[in-house]
C-alpha positions as CSV (number, residue, x, y, z in Angstrom):
1,M,-0.3,0.0,0.3
2,R,1.2,3.4,-0.4
3,I,0.2,7.0,0.0
4,I,-1.6,8.4,-3.3
5,A,-1.3,12.4,-3.0
6,G,-0.5,15.0,-0.4
7,S,2.5,15.5,1.9
8,Y,3.3,11.6,2.2
9,R,2.9,11.0,-1.5
10,S,4.4,7.7,-2.7
11,R,5.3,6.4,1.1
12,T,4.4,2.8,1.8
13,L,2.1,1.9,4.5
14,A,2.6,-1.5,6.1
15,S,-0.9,-3.7,6.7
16,P,-1.5,-6.5,9.3
17,A,-0.5,-9.5,8.3
18,G,-3.5,-12.2,8.0
19,L,-7.1,-12.2,6.7
20,A,-8.8,-10.5,9.8
21,T,-7.8,-6.8,8.0
22,R,-8.7,-6.4,4.7
23,P,-7.0,-2.9,3.7
24,T,-8.6,-0.3,0.8
25,S,-7.0,-0.5,-2.4
26,D,-4.8,2.1,-3.8
27,R,-7.4,2.5,-6.6
28,L,-10.2,2.5,-4.1
29,R,-8.7,5.2,-2.4
30,E,-7.9,7.3,-4.5
31,T,-11.5,7.2,-6.0
32,L,-12.6,8.1,-2.6
33,F,-10.6,10.8,-2.3
34,N,-11.3,12.4,-5.7
35,V,-14.6,12.3,-4.3
36,L,-13.7,14.2,-1.4
37,A,-11.2,16.5,-2.7
38,P,-13.2,19.4,-2.3
39,R,-14.2,18.8,1.3
40,I,-10.9,17.3,2.6
41,E,-8.5,20.5,3.7
42,G,-9.0,21.9,7.1
43,A,-11.6,18.9,7.3
44,A,-12.4,17.1,11.0
45,F,-11.9,13.1,9.6
46,L,-13.2,10.1,12.0
47,D,-11.9,6.6,11.0
48,L,-13.9,4.5,12.1
49,Y,-12.4,0.2,12.2
50,A,-9.5,2.1,11.0
51,G,-7.3,-0.9,10.5
52,S,-3.3,0.2,9.3
53,G,-4.9,3.7,8.9
54,A,-4.0,3.8,5.4
55,V,-7.2,6.3,4.4
56,G,-6.9,8.5,7.6
57,I,-3.5,8.6,6.7
58,E,-4.5,9.9,3.1
59,A,-6.6,12.1,5.1
60,L,-3.7,14.3,6.5
61,S,-1.6,13.9,3.7
62,R,-4.4,15.7,1.9
63,G,-4.5,18.7,4.3
64,A,-7.4,17.4,6.8
65,A,-6.7,19.4,9.9
66,R,-7.3,16.6,12.1
67,V,-7.9,12.7,11.7
68,E,-9.3,10.2,14.7
69,F,-8.6,6.9,14.6
70,V,-10.6,4.2,15.8
71,E,-9.3,0.5,16.0
72,R,-9.4,-2.3,18.7
73,A,-7.6,-4.9,17.1
74,P,-3.9,-5.1,18.7
75,A,-2.5,-6.6,15.0
76,A,-4.4,-3.7,13.5
77,L,-3.5,-0.9,16.3
78,S,0.0,-1.9,16.2
79,V,0.2,-1.5,12.5
80,L,-1.1,1.9,12.2
81,K,0.9,3.1,15.3
82,S,3.5,1.9,13.4
83,N,2.8,3.2,9.6
84,L,1.9,6.8,11.9
85,A,5.7,7.0,13.3
86,K,7.1,5.7,10.0
87,L,5.9,8.7,8.4
88,G,7.2,10.8,11.4
89,V,3.2,12.1,11.7
90,T,3.0,13.3,15.3
91,A,0.5,15.9,15.2
92,G,-3.2,16.5,14.0
93,F,-4.2,12.9,15.4
94,Q,-5.4,10.7,17.9
95,V,-5.3,6.8,18.0
96,H,-8.5,5.0,20.1
97,N,-8.3,2.1,21.9
98,R,-11.4,1.4,22.0
99,S,-14.5,-0.1,20.0
100,V,-16.6,2.3,17.6
101,G,-20.1,1.6,19.6
102,G,-18.1,2.7,22.9
103,L,-16.9,6.0,21.1
104,L,-19.7,6.8,19.3
105,R,-22.0,6.6,22.6
106,L,-19.1,8.8,24.1
107,L,-19.3,11.4,21.7
108,K,-23.2,11.8,21.6
109,A,-22.7,12.0,25.7
110,G,-20.3,15.0,24.8
111,K,-18.1,12.9,27.5
112,G,-15.5,12.3,24.4
113,L,-14.1,15.4,21.8
114,D,-14.5,18.7,21.7
115,I,-14.4,18.2,17.8
116,L,-17.5,17.6,15.4
117,F,-16.7,15.6,12.7
118,D,-16.9,16.9,8.6
119,I,-16.7,13.5,7.3
120,V,-16.8,9.9,8.5
121,F,-15.4,6.9,6.7
122,L,-16.5,3.6,8.3
123,D,-14.7,-0.1,7.1
124,P,-15.9,-2.6,9.4
125,P,-14.7,-6.0,8.6
126,Y,-16.8,-7.6,5.8
127,D,-18.1,-10.3,7.6
128,A,-19.0,-8.1,10.2
129,G,-22.3,-7.4,8.9
130,R,-24.0,-5.6,12.0
131,E,-21.3,-3.1,12.4
132,Y,-22.7,-1.4,9.2
133,A,-26.2,-1.5,10.3
134,D,-25.3,-0.4,14.5
135,T,-22.9,2.6,13.2
136,L,-25.2,3.8,10.8
137,G,-27.7,3.9,12.7
138,A,-26.2,5.4,15.8
139,L,-24.9,8.2,13.1
140,G,-28.4,8.5,11.6
141,G,-29.7,8.3,14.6
142,D,-28.6,11.1,16.6
143,S,-25.5,12.7,15.2
144,V,-25.9,15.3,18.0
145,G,-22.2,15.5,19.3
146,V,-20.3,13.7,16.0
147,L,-21.3,15.5,13.1
148,A,-20.7,18.6,11.7
149,S,-23.6,20.5,9.6
150,G,-23.0,18.9,5.8
151,A,-20.9,15.9,7.0
152,V,-20.4,12.9,4.8
153,V,-20.3,9.5,6.4
154,I,-18.7,6.9,3.8
155,A,-18.7,3.1,4.5
156,E,-16.9,1.0,2.1
157,H,-18.4,-2.8,1.9
158,R,-18.8,-5.3,-0.4
159,R,-20.2,-4.8,-3.8
160,K,-22.5,-7.5,-3.3
161,E,-23.7,-6.6,0.2
162,K,-26.2,-3.9,-0.2
163,L,-26.9,-1.3,2.4
164,E,-29.9,0.6,3.1
165,D,-30.3,4.2,1.2
166,R,-31.1,5.3,4.5
167,Y,-30.1,4.8,8.6
168,G,-32.7,7.1,10.5
169,E,-31.7,10.5,9.1
170,L,-28.9,9.5,6.8
171,A,-29.6,9.1,3.4
172,R,-27.3,7.6,0.7
173,T,-26.7,9.9,-1.9
174,R,-23.9,8.4,-4.0
175,L,-23.2,4.8,-4.6
176,L,-19.7,3.9,-6.3
177,E,-18.5,0.4,-7.0
178,Q,-15.3,-0.6,-8.2
179,G,-14.4,-4.6,-8.5
180,D,-15.5,-6.0,-5.2
181,A,-15.9,-3.1,-3.7
182,A,-18.0,-0.4,-3.0
183,L,-18.6,3.1,-1.3
184,S,-22.0,4.3,-0.1
185,F,-21.7,7.8,0.8
186,Y,-24.8,9.0,3.3
187,A,-25.5,12.8,4.1
188,A,-28.1,14.0,6.5
189,A,-31.4,14.1,5.4
190,T,-32.7,17.6,4.3
191,V,-36.4,17.8,6.0
192,S,-39.0,19.8,3.5
193,P,-41.1,21.9,5.6
194,A,-44.6,21.3,6.0
195,N,-47.0,23.4,4.1
């Protein structure tokens, strides 16, 4: 794996051994960040199920102001920290060794970070299908304390796995498919005023 663009361009990243972590491919990451290009500079970025950190590190490389990495698998956490150290990244990020659900509950209770996120990326293990519904449901059910106004939430998933078009207030705005993978983009639904 390598960083596609920005200040860490062409630098290589390690990925955890085995099949428990499936890093986002370079090609899919490039597609993702081509879509996010107008939003990334100065953004607060939340990388859920961060794995090796490739997506969040790409965000930092391209000018995100802050990236919060959330990962609790020991092997992935070790590689994530190693990748950050190898690149010499010392500021603009925090690594959270906890479950995604636990962090989201803290944020919603106002006991976590004092940050509202412009971009949220989630890439749970493909075989953990329930994580998609739980995480997108939590973000769409009550995003107070988590999402900034106009935020975008992106889920990477198997192309064959169809996510819902809506999770509470989150509505899918775009679906990009590439190889066996897909990216579903969600935004807070706008409610039409009653006549």
